[in-house]
TITIDREN-120778 format. One record per residue: x, y, z of N, C-alpha, C in turn; residue in three letters. Coordinates in steps of 0.001 Angstrom, whole numbers. Layout:
BEGIN
<node n_xx="X" n_yy="Y" n_zz="Z" ca_xx="X" ca_yy="Y" ca_zz="Z" c_xx="X" c_yy="Y" c_zz="Z" r="ALA"/>
...
***
This chain:
BEGIN
<node n_xx="-3755" n_yy="-130161" n_zz="198298" ca_xx="-2824" ca_yy="-129385" ca_zz="197503" c_xx="-1587" c_yy="-129020" c_zz="198321" r="MET"/>
<node n_xx="-1801" n_yy="-128629" n_zz="199568" ca_xx="-675" ca_yy="-128232" ca_zz="200410" c_xx="209" c_yy="-129432" c_zz="200711" r="ILE"/>
<node n_xx="-393" n_yy="-130606" n_zz="200907" ca_xx="381" ca_yy="-131804" ca_zz="201234" c_xx="1249" c_yy="-132273" c_zz="200074" r="ASP"/>
<node n_xx="889" n_yy="-131924" n_zz="198852" ca_xx="1636" ca_yy="-132379" ca_zz="197676" c_xx="2917" c_yy="-131592" c_zz="197441" r="ARG"/>
<node n_xx="2982" n_yy="-130376" n_zz="197925" ca_xx="4138" ca_yy="-129517" ca_zz="197667" c_xx="4945" c_yy="-129313" c_zz="198949" r="SER"/>
<node n_xx="6224" n_yy="-129671" n_zz="198948" ca_xx="7043" ca_yy="-129470" ca_zz="200150" c_xx="7195" c_yy="-127988" c_zz="200515" r="PRO"/>
<node n_xx="7244" n_yy="-127121" n_zz="199507" ca_xx="7369" ca_yy="-125683" ca_zz="199784" c_xx="6105" c_yy="-125143" c_zz="200438" r="GLN"/>
<node n_xx="4944" n_yy="-125518" n_zz="199909" ca_xx="3684" ca_yy="-125068" ca_zz="200505" c_xx="3499" c_yy="-125645" c_zz="201905" r="LEU"/>
<node n_xx="3906" n_yy="-126891" n_zz="202094" ca_xx="3773" ca_yy="-127523" ca_zz="203405" c_xx="4635" c_yy="-126796" c_zz="204438" r="ARG"/>
<node n_xx="5867" n_yy="-126435" n_zz="204046" ca_xx="6749" ca_yy="-125704" ca_zz="204958" c_xx="6186" c_yy="-124319" c_zz="205260" r="ALA"/>
<node n_xx="5677" n_yy="-123646" n_zz="204242" ca_xx="5090" ca_yy="-122319" ca_zz="204453" c_xx="3854" c_yy="-122406" c_zz="205337" r="ALA"/>
<node n_xx="3040" n_yy="-123433" n_zz="205117" ca_xx="1820" ca_yy="-123646" ca_zz="205901" c_xx="2155" c_yy="-123826" c_zz="207381" r="PHE"/>
<node n_xx="3126" n_yy="-124665" n_zz="207667" ca_xx="3530" ca_yy="-124894" ca_zz="209063" c_xx="4159" c_yy="-123649" c_zz="209668" r="ARG"/>
<node n_xx="4947" n_yy="-122965" n_zz="208883" ca_xx="5627" ca_yy="-121754" ca_zz="209363" c_xx="4612" c_yy="-120662" c_zz="209701" r="HIS"/>
<node n_xx="3580" n_yy="-120540" n_zz="208905" ca_xx="2553" ca_yy="-119523" ca_zz="209149" c_xx="1774" c_yy="-119823" c_zz="210422" r="MET"/>
<node n_xx="1532" n_yy="-121097" n_zz="210701" ca_xx="750" ca_yy="-121472" ca_zz="211873" c_xx="1496" c_yy="-121250" c_zz="213182" r="GLN"/>
<node n_xx="2791" n_yy="-121000" n_zz="213120" ca_xx="3547" ca_yy="-120762" ca_zz="214353" c_xx="3248" c_yy="-119386" c_zz="214945" r="SER"/>
<node n_xx="2592" n_yy="-118524" n_zz="214186" ca_xx="2215" ca_yy="-117197" ca_zz="214685" c_xx="898" c_yy="-117311" c_zz="215449" r="LEU"/>
<node n_xx="831" n_yy="-116780" n_zz="216685" ca_xx="-425" ca_yy="-116852" ca_zz="217447" c_xx="-1565" c_yy="-116172" c_zz="216691" r="PRO"/>
<node n_xx="-2704" n_yy="-116848" n_zz="216639" ca_xx="-3872" ca_yy="-116309" ca_zz="215955" c_xx="-4052" c_yy="-116847" c_zz="214553" r="GLY"/>
<node n_xx="-3018" n_yy="-117460" n_zz="214005" ca_xx="-3095" ca_yy="-117998" ca_zz="212641" c_xx="-3204" c_yy="-119512" c_zz="212734" r="VAL"/>
<node n_xx="-4366" n_yy="-120020" n_zz="212374" ca_xx="-4606" ca_yy="-121456" ca_zz="212402" c_xx="-4558" c_yy="-122040" c_zz="211005" r="GLY"/>
<node n_xx="-5014" n_yy="-123269" n_zz="210890" ca_xx="-4952" ca_yy="-123987" ca_zz="209619" c_xx="-5810" c_yy="-123327" c_zz="208545" r="ALA"/>
<node n_xx="-7008" n_yy="-122894" n_zz="208897" ca_xx="-7914" ca_yy="-122297" ca_zz="207907" c_xx="-7346" c_yy="-120980" c_zz="207393" r="VAL"/>
<node n_xx="-6867" n_yy="-120148" n_zz="208290" ca_xx="-6341" ca_yy="-118843" ca_zz="207880" c_xx="-5070" c_yy="-119015" c_zz="207066" r="ILE"/>
<node n_xx="-4176" n_yy="-119919" n_zz="207490" ca_xx="-2938" ca_yy="-120149" ca_zz="206747" c_xx="-3230" c_yy="-120672" c_zz="205343" r="ALA"/>
<node n_xx="-4141" n_yy="-121631" n_zz="205228" ca_xx="-4476" ca_yy="-122189" ca_zz="203913" c_xx="-5120" c_yy="-121139" c_zz="203015" r="ALA"/>
<node n_xx="-5999" n_yy="-120324" n_zz="203585" ca_xx="-6660" ca_yy="-119283" ca_zz="202792" c_xx="-5663" c_yy="-118234" c_zz="202325" r="THR"/>
<node n_xx="-4748" n_yy="-117845" n_zz="203193" ca_xx="-3733" ca_yy="-116869" ca_zz="202788" c_xx="-2850" c_yy="-117426" c_zz="201677" r="LEU"/>
<node n_xx="-2470" n_yy="-118691" n_zz="201790" ca_xx="-1653" ca_yy="-119294" ca_zz="200735" c_xx="-2417" c_yy="-119384" c_zz="199416" r="LEU"/>
<node n_xx="-3715" n_yy="-119653" n_zz="199481" ca_xx="-4514" ca_yy="-119798" ca_zz="198261" c_xx="-4840" c_yy="-118456" c_zz="197614" r="ALA"/>
<node n_xx="-5217" n_yy="-117471" n_zz="198422" ca_xx="-5688" ca_yy="-116202" ca_zz="197873" c_xx="-4609" c_yy="-115128" c_zz="197785" r="HIS"/>
<node n_xx="-3463" n_yy="-115389" n_zz="198374" ca_xx="-2383" ca_yy="-114406" ca_zz="198315" c_xx="-1052" c_yy="-115133" c_zz="198085" r="MET"/>
<node n_xx="-891" n_yy="-115760" n_zz="196906" ca_xx="338" ca_yy="-116515" ca_zz="196649" c_xx="1577" c_yy="-115626" c_zz="196563" r="PRO"/>
<node n_xx="1374" n_yy="-114314" n_zz="196441" ca_xx="2509" ca_yy="-113390" ca_zz="196360" c_xx="3179" c_yy="-113186" c_zz="197718" r="GLU"/>
<node n_xx="2543" n_yy="-113648" n_zz="198784" ca_xx="3059" ca_yy="-113443" ca_zz="200131" c_xx="4470" c_yy="-114020" c_zz="200236" r="LEU"/>
<node n_xx="5383" n_yy="-113220" n_zz="200700" ca_xx="6781" ca_yy="-113618" ca_zz="200808" c_xx="7651" c_yy="-113010" c_zz="199727" r="GLY"/>
<node n_xx="7027" n_yy="-112402" n_zz="198720" ca_xx="7792" ca_yy="-111783" ca_zz="197632" c_xx="7566" c_yy="-110276" c_zz="197565" r="THR"/>
<node n_xx="6697" n_yy="-109766" n_zz="198418" ca_xx="6317" ca_yy="-108352" ca_zz="198370" c_xx="7007" c_yy="-107558" c_zz="199462" r="LEU"/>
<node n_xx="7023" n_yy="-106246" n_zz="199279" ca_xx="7431" ca_yy="-105364" ca_zz="200361" c_xx="6266" c_yy="-105256" c_zz="201329" r="GLN"/>
<node n_xx="6548" n_yy="-104838" n_zz="202567" ca_xx="5494" ca_yy="-104864" ca_zz="203590" c_xx="4315" c_yy="-103968" c_zz="203251" r="ARG"/>
<node n_xx="4551" n_yy="-102818" n_zz="202670" ca_xx="3444" ca_yy="-101925" ca_zz="202299" c_xx="2591" c_yy="-102535" c_zz="201199" r="ARG"/>
<node n_xx="3244" n_yy="-103188" n_zz="200247" ca_xx="2512" ca_yy="-103834" ca_zz="199162" c_xx="1669" c_yy="-104996" c_zz="199689" r="GLN"/>
<node n_xx="2247" n_yy="-105773" n_zz="200604" ca_xx="1516" ca_yy="-106911" ca_zz="201171" c_xx="296" c_yy="-106432" c_zz="201948" r="ALA"/>
<node n_xx="465" n_yy="-105380" n_zz="202748" ca_xx="-657" ca_yy="-104848" ca_zz="203530" c_xx="-1741" c_yy="-104293" c_zz="202609" r="ALA"/>
<node n_xx="-1347" n_yy="-103612" n_zz="201562" ca_xx="-2313" ca_yy="-103038" ca_zz="200632" c_xx="-3068" c_yy="-104131" c_zz="199873" r="SER"/>
<node n_xx="-2358" n_yy="-105160" n_zz="199456" ca_xx="-2981" ca_yy="-106254" ca_zz="198722" c_xx="-3981" c_yy="-107018" c_zz="199595" r="LEU"/>
<node n_xx="-3672" n_yy="-107132" n_zz="200880" ca_xx="-4582" ca_yy="-107811" ca_zz="201810" c_xx="-5721" c_yy="-106905" c_zz="202253" r="ALA"/>
<node n_xx="-5651" n_yy="-105632" n_zz="201921" ca_xx="-6720" ca_yy="-104702" ca_zz="202276" c_xx="-6629" c_yy="-104165" c_zz="203685" r="GLY"/>
<node n_xx="-5437" n_yy="-104186" n_zz="204282" ca_xx="-5283" ca_yy="-103711" ca_zz="205657" c_xx="-4345" c_yy="-102510" c_zz="205752" r="VAL"/>
<node n_xx="-4082" n_yy="-101855" n_zz="204634" ca_xx="-3257" ca_yy="-100647" ca_zz="204655" c_xx="-4140" c_yy="-99450" c_zz="204983" r="ALA"/>
<node n_xx="-3677" n_yy="-98569" n_zz="205867" ca_xx="-4491" ca_yy="-97391" ca_zz="206196" c_xx="-4456" c_yy="-96370" c_zz="205057" r="PRO"/>
<node n_xx="-5618" n_yy="-95873" n_zz="204685" ca_xx="-5731" ca_yy="-94844" ca_zz="203657" c_xx="-6253" c_yy="-93574" c_zz="204308" r="HIS"/>
<node n_xx="-5566" n_yy="-92470" n_zz="204058" ca_xx="-5938" ca_yy="-91202" ca_zz="204682" c_xx="-7158" c_yy="-90597" c_zz="203999" r="ALA"/>
<node n_xx="-7961" n_yy="-89906" n_zz="204780" ca_xx="-9126" ca_yy="-89188" ca_zz="204272" c_xx="-8894" c_yy="-87699" c_zz="204540" r="ASN"/>
<node n_xx="-7817" n_yy="-87166" n_zz="203967" ca_xx="-7426" ca_yy="-85780" ca_zz="204195" c_xx="-7757" c_yy="-84931" c_zz="202974" r="ASP"/>
<node n_xx="-7992" n_yy="-83648" n_zz="203233" ca_xx="-8236" ca_yy="-82698" ca_zz="202164" c_xx="-7840" c_yy="-81317" c_zz="202657" r="SER"/>
<node n_xx="-6840" n_yy="-80748" n_zz="202024" ca_xx="-6383" ca_yy="-79431" ca_zz="202457" c_xx="-5859" c_yy="-79488" c_zz="203878" r="GLY"/>
<node n_xx="-6402" n_yy="-78621" n_zz="204740" ca_xx="-5981" ca_yy="-78626" ca_zz="206135" c_xx="-6796" c_yy="-79605" c_zz="206979" r="GLN"/>
<node n_xx="-7844" n_yy="-80167" n_zz="206405" ca_xx="-8687" ca_yy="-81123" ca_zz="207118" c_xx="-7972" c_yy="-82458" c_zz="207236" r="PHE"/>
<node n_xx="-7887" n_yy="-82969" n_zz="208449" ca_xx="-7272" ca_yy="-84271" ca_zz="208673" c_xx="-8359" c_yy="-85243" c_zz="209115" r="LYS"/>
<node n_xx="-8738" n_yy="-86135" n_zz="208225" ca_xx="-9792" ca_yy="-87096" ca_zz="208522" c_xx="-9241" c_yy="-88371" c_zz="209131" r="GLY"/>
<node n_xx="-10090" n_yy="-89355" n_zz="209253" ca_xx="-9699" ca_yy="-90645" ca_zz="209803" c_xx="-9003" c_yy="-91480" c_zz="208738" r="HIS"/>
<node n_xx="-8212" n_yy="-92425" n_zz="209180" ca_xx="-7592" ca_yy="-93387" ca_zz="208282" c_xx="-8502" c_yy="-94612" c_zz="208246" r="ARG"/>
<node n_xx="-8744" n_yy="-95121" n_zz="207071" ca_xx="-9601" ca_yy="-96290" ca_zz="206934" c_xx="-8878" c_yy="-97369" c_zz="206146" r="THR"/>
<node n_xx="-9295" n_yy="-98617" n_zz="206364" ca_xx="-8762" ca_yy="-99737" ca_zz="205595" c_xx="-9797" c_yy="-100106" c_zz="204552" r="MET"/>
<node n_xx="-9389" n_yy="-100061" n_zz="203313" ca_xx="-10302" ca_yy="-100418" ca_zz="202231" c_xx="-9479" c_yy="-100913" c_zz="201053" r="ARG"/>
<node n_xx="-10167" n_yy="-101464" n_zz="200090" ca_xx="-9484" ca_yy="-102000" ca_zz="198921" c_xx="-8892" c_yy="-103366" c_zz="199224" r="GLY"/>
<node n_xx="-8070" n_yy="-103831" n_zz="198343" ca_xx="-7438" ca_yy="-105122" ca_zz="198539" c_xx="-8429" c_yy="-106266" c_zz="198411" r="GLY"/>
<node n_xx="-8089" n_yy="-107354" n_zz="199011" ca_xx="-8909" ca_yy="-108561" ca_zz="198930" c_xx="-9747" c_yy="-108683" c_zz="200202" r="ARG"/>
<node n_xx="-11038" n_yy="-108452" n_zz="200054" ca_xx="-11923" ca_yy="-108343" ca_zz="201218" c_xx="-12037" c_yy="-109654" c_zz="201998" r="SER"/>
<node n_xx="-11960" n_yy="-110783" n_zz="201324" ca_xx="-12053" ca_yy="-112062" ca_zz="202033" c_xx="-10868" c_yy="-112228" c_zz="202983" r="GLN"/>
<node n_xx="-9691" n_yy="-111797" n_zz="202548" ca_xx="-8518" ca_yy="-111875" ca_zz="203416" c_xx="-8665" c_yy="-110938" c_zz="204604" r="LEU"/>
<node n_xx="-9230" n_yy="-109774" n_zz="204359" ca_xx="-9411" ca_yy="-108801" ca_zz="205446" c_xx="-10324" c_yy="-109375" c_zz="206531" r="ARG"/>
<node n_xx="-11363" n_yy="-110068" n_zz="206121" ca_xx="-12277" ca_yy="-110683" ca_zz="207104" c_xx="-11566" c_yy="-111753" c_zz="207927" r="ARG"/>
<node n_xx="-10771" n_yy="-112576" n_zz="207270" ca_xx="-10041" ca_yy="-113613" ca_zz="207993" c_xx="-8963" c_yy="-113021" c_zz="208887" r="LEU"/>
<node n_xx="-8316" n_yy="-111962" n_zz="208429" ca_xx="-7293" ca_yy="-111324" ca_zz="209255" c_xx="-7902" c_yy="-110686" c_zz="210493" r="LEU"/>
<node n_xx="-9150" n_yy="-110242" n_zz="210388" ca_xx="-9833" ca_yy="-109718" ca_zz="211567" c_xx="-9973" c_yy="-110812" c_zz="212621" r="PHE"/>
<node n_xx="-10373" n_yy="-112003" n_zz="212187" ca_xx="-10507" ca_yy="-113120" ca_zz="213120" c_xx="-9155" c_yy="-113508" c_zz="213711" r="LEU"/>
<node n_xx="-8107" n_yy="-113498" n_zz="212873" ca_xx="-6767" ca_yy="-113816" ca_zz="213370" c_xx="-6304" c_yy="-112784" c_zz="214389" r="ALA"/>
<node n_xx="-6601" n_yy="-111518" n_zz="214131" ca_xx="-6200" ca_yy="-110457" ca_zz="215056" c_xx="-6956" c_yy="-110559" c_zz="216371" r="ALA"/>
<node n_xx="-8226" n_yy="-110928" n_zz="216313" ca_xx="-8995" ca_yy="-111119" ca_zz="217548" c_xx="-8392" c_yy="-112246" c_zz="218383" r="MET"/>
<node n_xx="-8029" n_yy="-113338" n_zz="217730" ca_xx="-7420" ca_yy="-114457" ca_zz="218449" c_xx="-6042" c_yy="-114078" c_zz="218988" r="ALA"/>
<node n_xx="-5262" n_yy="-113346" n_zz="218192" ca_xx="-3919" ca_yy="-112947" ca_zz="218621" c_xx="-3967" c_yy="-111958" c_zz="219775" r="ALA"/>
<node n_xx="-5014" n_yy="-111148" n_zz="219842" ca_xx="-5119" ca_yy="-110183" ca_zz="220942" c_xx="-5394" c_yy="-110880" c_zz="222270" r="SER"/>
<node n_xx="-5874" n_yy="-112110" n_zz="222214" ca_xx="-6161" ca_yy="-112873" ca_zz="223434" c_xx="-5065" c_yy="-113874" c_zz="223770" r="ARG"/>
<node n_xx="-4240" n_yy="-114247" n_zz="222793" ca_xx="-3187" ca_yy="-115238" ca_zz="223014" c_xx="-1949" c_yy="-114555" c_zz="223586" r="ALA"/>
<node n_xx="-1233" n_yy="-115269" n_zz="224433" ca_xx="-3" ca_yy="-114708" ca_zz="224987" c_xx="1036" c_yy="-114580" c_zz="223882" r="ASN"/>
<node n_xx="1762" n_yy="-113489" n_zz="223885" ca_xx="2799" ca_yy="-113288" ca_zz="222889" c_xx="2973" c_yy="-111824" c_zz="222552" r="GLY"/>
<node n_xx="3843" n_yy="-111548" n_zz="221586" ca_xx="4138" ca_yy="-110152" ca_zz="221241" c_xx="2953" c_yy="-109404" c_zz="220640" r="PRO"/>
<node n_xx="2058" n_yy="-110109" n_zz="219955" ca_xx="899" ca_yy="-109423" ca_zz="219381" c_xx="-78" c_yy="-108981" c_zz="220468" r="LEU"/>
<node n_xx="-225" n_yy="-109786" n_zz="221511" ca_xx="-1078" ca_yy="-109375" ca_zz="222625" c_xx="-465" c_yy="-108169" c_zz="223340" r="GLN"/>
<node n_xx="861" n_yy="-108171" n_zz="223489" ca_xx="1541" ca_yy="-107032" ca_zz="224119" c_xx="1340" c_yy="-105766" c_zz="223297" r="GLU"/>
<node n_xx="1428" n_yy="-105896" n_zz="221977" ca_xx="1203" ca_yy="-104744" ca_zz="221107" c_xx="-226" c_yy="-104233" c_zz="221259" r="MET"/>
<node n_xx="-1181" n_yy="-105147" n_zz="221290" ca_xx="-2591" ca_yy="-104779" ca_zz="221456" c_xx="-2801" c_yy="-104042" c_zz="222780" r="TYR"/>
<node n_xx="-2267" n_yy="-104584" n_zz="223858" ca_xx="-2421" ca_yy="-103955" ca_zz="225174" c_xx="-1770" c_yy="-102574" c_zz="225208" r="GLN"/>
<node n_xx="-608" n_yy="-102444" n_zz="224572" ca_xx="83" ca_yy="-101152" ca_zz="224532" c_xx="-742" c_yy="-100107" c_zz="223781" r="ARG"/>
<node n_xx="-1342" n_yy="-100500" n_zz="222668" ca_xx="-2173" ca_yy="-99573" ca_zz="221907" c_xx="-3396" c_yy="-99137" c_zz="222709" r="LEU"/>
<node n_xx="-4016" n_yy="-100073" n_zz="223418" ca_xx="-5181" ca_yy="-99748" ca_zz="224246" c_xx="-4776" c_yy="-98792" c_zz="225368" r="ILE"/>
<node n_xx="-3634" n_yy="-99055" n_zz="225998" ca_xx="-3157" ca_yy="-98185" ca_zz="227078" c_xx="-2809" c_yy="-96790" c_zz="226572" r="GLN"/>
<node n_xx="-2425" n_yy="-96689" n_zz="225316" ca_xx="-2100" ca_yy="-95383" ca_zz="224725" c_xx="-3338" c_yy="-94639" c_zz="224247" r="ASN"/>
<node n_xx="-4521" n_yy="-95183" n_zz="224513" ca_xx="-5754" ca_yy="-94475" ca_zz="224203" c_xx="-6389" c_yy="-94805" c_zz="222867" r="GLY"/>
<node n_xx="-5878" n_yy="-95805" n_zz="222166" ca_xx="-6491" ca_yy="-96189" ca_zz="220891" c_xx="-7774" c_yy="-96975" c_zz="221150" r="LYS"/>
<node n_xx="-8718" n_yy="-96841" n_zz="220258" ca_xx="-9942" ca_yy="-97636" ca_zz="220357" c_xx="-9610" c_yy="-99091" c_zz="220042" r="LYS"/>
<node n_xx="-10444" n_yy="-99987" n_zz="220531" ca_xx="-10177" ca_yy="-101413" ca_zz="220339" c_xx="-10172" c_yy="-101803" c_zz="218874" r="ARG"/>
<node n_xx="-11065" n_yy="-101245" n_zz="218084" ca_xx="-11123" ca_yy="-101600" ca_zz="216669" c_xx="-9892" c_yy="-101084" c_zz="215923" r="ILE"/>
<node n_xx="-9347" n_yy="-99958" n_zz="216362" ca_xx="-8118" ca_yy="-99427" ca_zz="215755" c_xx="-6944" c_yy="-100344" c_zz="216089" r="VAL"/>
<node n_xx="-6904" n_yy="-100809" n_zz="217335" ca_xx="-5839" ca_yy="-101719" ca_zz="217751" c_xx="-5936" c_yy="-103047" c_zz="217001" r="ALA"/>
<node n_xx="-7152" n_yy="-103538" n_zz="216781" ca_xx="-7336" ca_yy="-104775" ca_zz="216010" c_xx="-6871" c_yy="-104563" c_zz="214570" r="ILE"/>
<node n_xx="-7169" n_yy="-103402" n_zz="213993" ca_xx="-6708" ca_yy="-103087" ca_zz="212640" c_xx="-5194" c_yy="-103067" c_zz="212548" r="GLY"/>
<node n_xx="-4545" n_yy="-102533" n_zz="213573" ca_xx="-3082" ca_yy="-102520" ca_zz="213594" c_xx="-2536" c_yy="-103942" c_zz="213686" r="ALA"/>
<node n_xx="-3199" n_yy="-104793" n_zz="214457" ca_xx="-2778" ca_yy="-106196" ca_zz="214546" c_xx="-2963" c_yy="-106917" c_zz="213213" r="LEU"/>
<node n_xx="-4032" n_yy="-106603" n_zz="212501" ca_xx="-4269" ca_yy="-107220" ca_zz="211193" c_xx="-3107" c_yy="-106921" c_zz="210254" r="MET"/>
<node n_xx="-2706" n_yy="-105666" n_zz="210233" ca_xx="-1592" ca_yy="-105274" ca_zz="209372" c_xx="-301" c_yy="-105935" c_zz="209831" r="ARG"/>
<node n_xx="-76" n_yy="-105981" n_zz="211135" ca_xx="1145" ca_yy="-106570" ca_zz="211682" c_xx="1225" c_yy="-108057" c_zz="211348" r="LYS"/>
<node n_xx="100" n_yy="-108756" n_zz="211385" ca_xx="93" ca_yy="-110181" ca_zz="211045" c_xx="532" c_yy="-110386" c_zz="209600" r="ILE"/>
<node n_xx="8" n_yy="-109573" n_zz="208690" ca_xx="400" ca_yy="-109690" ca_zz="207277" c_xx="1882" c_yy="-109393" c_zz="207102" r="VAL"/>
<node n_xx="2366" n_yy="-108358" n_zz="207769" ca_xx="3773" ca_yy="-107970" ca_zz="207639" c_xx="4681" c_yy="-109070" c_zz="208188" r="VAL"/>
<node n_xx="4323" n_yy="-109637" n_zz="209340" ca_xx="5136" ca_yy="-110702" ca_zz="209936" c_xx="5140" c_yy="-111940" c_zz="209047" r="ILE"/>
<node n_xx="3975" n_yy="-112346" n_zz="208566" ca_xx="3908" ca_yy="-113530" ca_zz="207704" c_xx="4668" c_yy="-113318" c_zz="206404" r="LEU"/>
<node n_xx="4584" n_yy="-112122" n_zz="205842" ca_xx="5321" ca_yy="-111810" ca_zz="204621" c_xx="6826" c_yy="-111943" c_zz="204866" r="ASN"/>
<node n_xx="7306" n_yy="-111414" n_zz="205982" ca_xx="8736" ca_yy="-111483" ca_zz="206297" c_xx="9170" c_yy="-112923" c_zz="206570" r="ALA"/>
<node n_xx="8353" n_yy="-113676" n_zz="207297" ca_xx="8699" ca_yy="-115070" ca_zz="207590" c_xx="8776" c_yy="-115908" c_zz="206321" r="ARG"/>
<node n_xx="7824" n_yy="-115727" n_zz="205426" ca_xx="7848" ca_yy="-116496" ca_zz="204182" c_xx="8984" c_yy="-116043" c_zz="203274" r="LEU"/>
<node n_xx="9305" n_yy="-114764" n_zz="203297" ca_xx="10441" ca_yy="-114272" ca_zz="202521" c_xx="11733" c_yy="-114928" c_zz="203014" r="ARG"/>
<node n_xx="11917" n_yy="-114977" n_zz="204337" ca_xx="13116" ca_yy="-115589" ca_zz="204903" c_xx="13141" c_yy="-117095" c_zz="204656" r="ASP"/>
<node n_xx="11981" n_yy="-117740" n_zz="204712" ca_xx="11891" ca_yy="-119171" ca_zz="204443" c_xx="12258" c_yy="-119463" c_zz="202993" r="LEU"/>
<node n_xx="11788" n_yy="-118633" n_zz="202062" ca_xx="12125" ca_yy="-118808" ca_zz="200644" c_xx="13609" c_yy="-118590" c_zz="200402" r="ASN"/>
<node n_xx="14214" n_yy="-117649" n_zz="201120" ca_xx="15647" ca_yy="-117394" ca_zz="200962" c_xx="16461" c_yy="-118586" c_zz="201464" r="ALA"/>
<node n_xx="16010" n_yy="-119237" n_zz="202534" ca_xx="16714" ca_yy="-120403" ca_zz="203065" c_xx="16602" c_yy="-121594" c_zz="202123" r="GLN"/>
<node n_xx="15455" n_yy="-121752" n_zz="201486" ca_xx="15230" ca_yy="-122906" ca_zz="200622" c_xx="15954" c_yy="-122796" c_zz="199289" r="GLN"/>
<node n_xx="16263" n_yy="-121579" n_zz="198860" ca_xx="16925" ca_yy="-121451" ca_zz="197549" c_xx="18409" c_yy="-121300" c_zz="197680" r="SER"/>
***
């Protein structure tokens, strides 16, 4: 399917240029989140299930959790974030900075998951603007 469409092929290749995003993750994101590239960053993160939701009530400040959205994408983004945290590049630097600032590793991975969606959304948005 991706090979038949020049737009999908360009988006597929463009997505794979981000460290941590391989062929399987790029194809799955294109299939399960066709809106990618047309959304605002908060909407894209929420749709992928990686937006932080507060657990606050009154003066009580609870933890932020990621829930909702498309759970299959969230699982794949976790794998992409794990790979990106080990690959050289800006995402690894972000991960290391969060760890040095005292964040737990799983929190830093969650931040990378959201950042991957935001970056891919922006890249596809810019790619669509160039093509039209």
